[in-house]
Phi, psi and omega in degrees: 000133182287148176293139182256341183250121175249131180302129181205117176285124181250136175304141185307324182289347178258355178286149177295146177279120180235146177278163182305316181292328175292317179299320179298317179293317178299315181296318178300317178293322178297318180296328179281327184201108182284347184225073182290151176287171177304317180298315179295323177299318178299317179296314179298317180302316178296318181298320184264351179079032176240167174277162185295328178299316180295321179295316180297318178299315179299315180296319179299315180293316181296321178295319178297318178296318179298317179300318178298319178298331180274000180082020180254162175297139184297322190261029168088356177287168177277166181297331183272353181293000000 
């Protein structure tokens, strides 16, 4: 199965607006699985009350932030690129 989430830093003004309780659920899901499938994105979207595009955007941005914390390039390239 192909990866559905590609790390991508999104400008803050383009990120979906999420409430604190939605962010907590998204973060819990991110900690469990940084790269959810399309089906899992749909389930998470229903759980938090957002559309799947917004959930995918949030995950892409969060993955890019996580990659930076790990000392990796934010947007998915290798360290040698």
